[in-house]
VOGU-3710 file (C-alpha; in Angstrom, 3 decimals, decimal comma):
1> miyiatttin> -10,768/22,917/8,398  -8,282/22,763/5,520  -5,108/24,827/5,729  -4,032/26,296/2,399  -0,315/27,002/1,981  1,208/29,285/-0,594  3,819/31,948/-1,216  3,613/35,089/-3,303  5,519/38,205/-4,263  2,306/39,895/-5,425
11> kptkalklfa> -0,360/41,908/-3,694  -3,399/39,793/-2,760  -4,679/38,277/-5,999  -8,235/37,378/-6,920  -7,492/33,744/-6,086  -6,057/34,497/-2,639  -8,944/36,817/-1,789  -11,457/34,093/-2,633  -9,674/31,487/-0,501  -9,321/33,922/2,404
21> knkncklvva> -13,082/34,574/2,382  -13,979/30,903/2,573  -14,885/29,708/6,068  -13,856/26,133/5,225  -10,176/26,990/5,110  -7,378/28,930/6,725  -4,966/30,574/4,294  -1,251/30,654/5,171  1,008/32,874/3,055  4,803/32,824/3,347
31> ldkkskkfkl> 6,243/36,110/2,147  9,540/36,491/0,295  12,144/39,243/0,115  10,574/40,474/-3,137  7,017/40,389/-1,809  5,003/43,561/-2,172  3,115/44,963/0,797  0,679/42,211/1,689  -2,423/42,546/3,820  -5,381/40,189/3,649
41> nntitlstny> -8,040/39,519/6,263  -8,528/36,001/7,663  -5,009/35,096/6,592  -1,941/33,898/8,468  0,876/35,934/6,937  4,436/34,804/7,632  6,869/37,693/7,437  10,443/37,128/6,327  11,668/37,881/9,867  9,223/35,356/11,323
51> qekkwpklsk> 10,460/32,627/8,998  14,115/33,378/9,715  13,626/33,373/13,482  11,415/30,295/13,680  13,331/28,072/11,239  16,787/29,710/10,937  18,745/26,759/9,561  16,127/25,665/7,040  15,488/29,248/5,971  19,156/29,773/5,184
61> lvgwnciqrr> 19,423/26,493/3,281  16,321/27,174/1,174  17,326/30,755/0,397  15,212/33,708/-0,700  13,390/34,870/-3,794  12,219/31,398/-4,722  8,896/29,595/-4,814  10,255/27,056/-2,310  9,412/29,556/0,450  6,053/27,773/0,236
71> nfaileafer> 7,690/25,128/2,437  7,374/27,484/5,406  3,642/27,956/4,874  3,344/24,161/4,870  5,360/23,962/8,094  3,228/26,593/9,803  0,051/24,699/8,897  1,612/21,415/10,039  2,682/22,867/13,393  -0,805/24,296/13,911
81> gaeivalidd> -2,147/20,759/13,711  -3,535/20,699/10,170  -4,845/17,278/9,107  -4,939/18,328/5,454  -2,669/20,913/3,849  -3,628/22,186/0,411  -1,090/23,829/-1,862  -2,147/26,495/-4,334  -0,563/29,125/-6,540  -1,739/32,693/-6,318
91> dnipynnwfk> -3,184/32,424/-9,832  -5,407/29,385/-9,069  -8,918/30,850/-9,087  -11,160/28,375/-7,237  -14,396/27,027/-8,661  -17,412/26,409/-6,452  -16,518/22,703/-6,337  -13,126/23,298/-4,683  -14,303/21,985/-1,287  -16,352/19,128/-2,723
101> niyinkkikc> -15,213/15,558/-3,353  -12,182/15,618/-1,093  -10,961/12,040/-0,910  -7,939/12,399/1,376  -7,803/9,696/4,047  -11,143/8,218/2,933  -11,692/4,840/1,361  -12,841/5,203/-2,225  -13,313/2,872/-5,178  -11,205/4,373/-7,933
111> keiktnkiif> -10,113/3,218/-11,386  -6,499/2,252/-11,740  -4,796/3,357/-14,944  -1,940/1,304/-16,339  0,643/2,603/-18,776  3,417/1,251/-20,975  5,861/3,843/-19,655  8,099/3,807/-16,577  6,344/7,000/-15,425  2,588/7,536/-15,388
121> dpvgytnhnn> 1,613/10,807/-17,066  -1,791/11,907/-15,741  -2,329/14,608/-18,366  -1,801/12,213/-21,247  -4,616/10,005/-19,965  -7,199/12,815/-20,297  -9,017/14,298/-23,286  -5,922/16,484/-23,834  -3,725/13,498/-24,648  -1,411/15,485/-26,931
131> lwhrglplel> -0,111/17,322/-23,867  2,016/16,036/-20,990  2,485/16,969/-17,340  5,453/19,124/-16,421  8,254/16,838/-15,370  7,559/13,952/-17,738  10,894/13,173/-19,433  10,716/14,139/-23,094  11,940/10,665/-24,020  8,593/9,293/-22,799
141> vnnrkyknsk> 6,235/11,680/-24,599  5,764/9,612/-27,762  3,598/6,481/-27,874  2,099/6,797/-24,411  -0,519/4,095/-23,946  -3,080/3,697/-21,183  -5,329/0,884/-20,054  -8,197/1,114/-17,575  -8,019/-1,570/-14,931  -10,787/-2,561/-12,554
151> kclikpdiqa> -11,722/-0,196/-9,761  -9,740/-0,655/-6,557  -10,434/0,417/-2,994  -7,781/2,970/-2,028  -7,195/5,476/0,769  -5,396/8,466/-0,792  -2,597/10,303/0,984  -2,486/12,965/-1,715  -5,127/14,437/-3,998  -3,868/16,192/-7,099
161> nfwngdpdvd> -6,763/18,187/-8,504  -6,496/19,375/-12,092  -6,722/22,926/-13,436  -8,609/24,327/-16,387  -7,187/27,188/-18,370  -3,417/27,159/-18,702  -2,425/23,661/-17,477  0,765/22,621/-15,719  2,857/21,530/-18,671  6,531/22,176/-19,353
171> avcrmifkpe> 8,002/24,982/-21,434  8,492/22,768/-24,499  4,853/21,678/-24,461  3,682/25,243/-23,894  5,806/26,620/-26,757  4,427/24,046/-29,176  0,743/23,978/-28,228  -0,007/27,176/-26,259  -2,728/25,165/-24,495  -6,008/26,427/-23,077
181> cifqknffpf> -7,736/23,414/-21,550  -11,075/22,237/-20,313  -10,556/18,775/-18,840  -13,581/16,494/-19,131  -14,858/15,393/-15,737  -15,706/11,851/-16,830  -12,020/10,895/-16,785  -11,738/11,506/-13,043  -10,878/10,338/-10,446  -8,080/7,881/-11,211
191> fsrkispfns> -4,756/6,643/-9,859  -1,686/4,678/-10,895  0,738/2,450/-9,042  3,707/3,809/-10,991  5,906/6,753/-10,117  4,142/9,853/-11,375  4,305/13,665/-11,271  1,991/15,974/-9,396  2,599/19,616/-8,711  2,463/22,067/-5,834
201> qntlihrrai> -0,649/23,832/-7,053  -4,180/22,707/-6,295  -2,898/19,639/-4,452  -3,995/18,377/-1,023  -1,719/16,360/1,268  -2,549/14,450/4,421  -0,630/15,257/7,568  1,075/11,861/7,716  2,756/12,504/4,353  4,213/15,922/5,186
211> kdyflfphig> 7,405/14,489/6,693  8,364/13,146/3,262  6,993/15,988/1,165  9,526/18,746/0,607  9,805/21,251/-2,229  13,486/20,888/-3,061  15,377/24,169/-3,467  18,179/24,790/-5,971  16,782/22,516/-8,716  14,663/25,043/-10,574
221> rmddiwaafy> 11,180/24,016/-11,712  11,711/20,411/-10,671  11,194/21,286/-6,980  7,692/19,834/-6,744  8,123/17,267/-9,524  11,044/15,502/-7,893  9,143/15,711/-4,614  6,275/13,885/-6,354  8,597/11,268/-7,801  10,038/10,668/-4,346
231> mtskkyrviy> 6,602/10,433/-2,721  5,192/8,017/-5,285  8,332/5,893/-5,140  7,647/5,551/-1,397  4,149/4,236/-2,260  2,147/7,184/-1,029  -1,146/6,906/-2,881  -2,041/9,802/-5,171  -5,518/10,278/-6,588  -5,990/12,606/-9,560
241> septvyqkrn> -9,296/14,432/-9,517  -11,317/16,832/-11,648  -10,415/20,507/-12,082  -11,370/22,698/-9,144  -9,555/25,859/-10,237  -9,074/27,983/-13,316  -5,444/28,893/-13,770  -5,000/32,358/-15,199  -1,268/31,957/-15,375  0,978/34,755/-14,224
251> vhnlikdfkd> 3,346/36,157/-16,825  6,239/33,787/-17,519  9,321/33,898/-19,719  9,234/30,506/-21,439  12,950/30,505/-22,210  13,672/31,077/-18,533  11,186/28,311/-17,676  13,015/26,032/-20,115  16,347/26,772/-18,447  14,818/26,145/-15,016
261> eyigytnsln> 13,477/22,799/-16,249  16,745/21,683/-17,846  17,856/19,671/-14,818  14,712/17,588/-15,288  15,160/17,120/-19,029  18,646/15,745/-18,419  18,199/13,832/-15,144  14,587/12,845/-14,420  14,526/9,574/-16,346  17,667/8,286/-14,633
271> lveslyknpe> 16,375/9,571/-11,303  13,123/7,635/-11,580  14,894/4,441/-12,603  17,044/4,877/-9,492  14,042/5,616/-7,252  12,400/2,327/-8,205  15,424/0,607/-6,692  15,529/2,759/-3,556  13,620/6,014/-2,879  16,547/7,380/-0,867
281> niykylpkks> 18,579/7,502/-4,075  16,997/10,948/-4,434  20,009/12,244/-2,516  22,343/11,254/-5,355  20,617/13,781/-7,611  20,194/16,700/-5,220  22,699/19,531/-4,747  24,326/19,536/-1,309  22,290/22,473/0,053  19,092/20,811/-1,101
291> slafdewkki> 20,060/17,532/0,601  20,888/19,345/3,827  17,604/21,235/3,657  15,678/17,974/3,209  17,408/16,485/6,246  16,501/19,568/8,275  12,895/19,300/7,075  12,705/15,705/8,297  14,034/16,731/11,717  11,430/19,473/12,063
301> ts> 8,495/17,343/10,955  9,402/14,092/12,734
//
């Protein structure tokens, strides 16, 4: 059984309905103050009152009307004993292969990809090598080079599955290219030993990694990216795998997205350089409320 954690302010979407119908998973949805009336069979729905009463300190520190409410769906799955927690967005429409080729906590021979950059960009390695993953510092976009190494035996803690359709790129990339992608399966799976981004959509995480995986509030659209940088700096092994969803992206204002990504454009490169020295340097870059929330998360999950 895989627990799937998400948050939404929408009525049940096509994607959520499909996940809720699948007997291989249990869907957990954390509602927000802006959430519309939400009712979906075979779903664990966390009301705002439930979240406030069960995790009062963390709830206050995270705040409302933000995608980081997904943290509480993750917590609920964790406390129910989930071995694997999958994160999705409500616009991730699953393909039939979503429950196939799950590598978490299994030994697998996988190709290691090396790069000339301080950060490994998984999107740039694919057939869409003009694009880049959200969170890659813009200073590193040009002249990205990749080299296939021999296959290594790894046991992934995290599996970041890709997404066809509108990929997870930043606002700058989306403004320039307006991408609509079909990622070729022959590139997957792969991994890197360098710090690298992965997002909080279509990603599976093993239970043992949850204590260190937190979607940081109050840093805009870097919440999951800085979480990924922190996790990979702590040597959790991430495997990137083929697309298992089609993302029919919800309506976004790209200028707003750009503003919400600005903290990453100006800080991510320095952050990663600091994380290579010591992963706990993450605290130097987090706002106080975000740091306090992360500490509270560690207490709850320890």
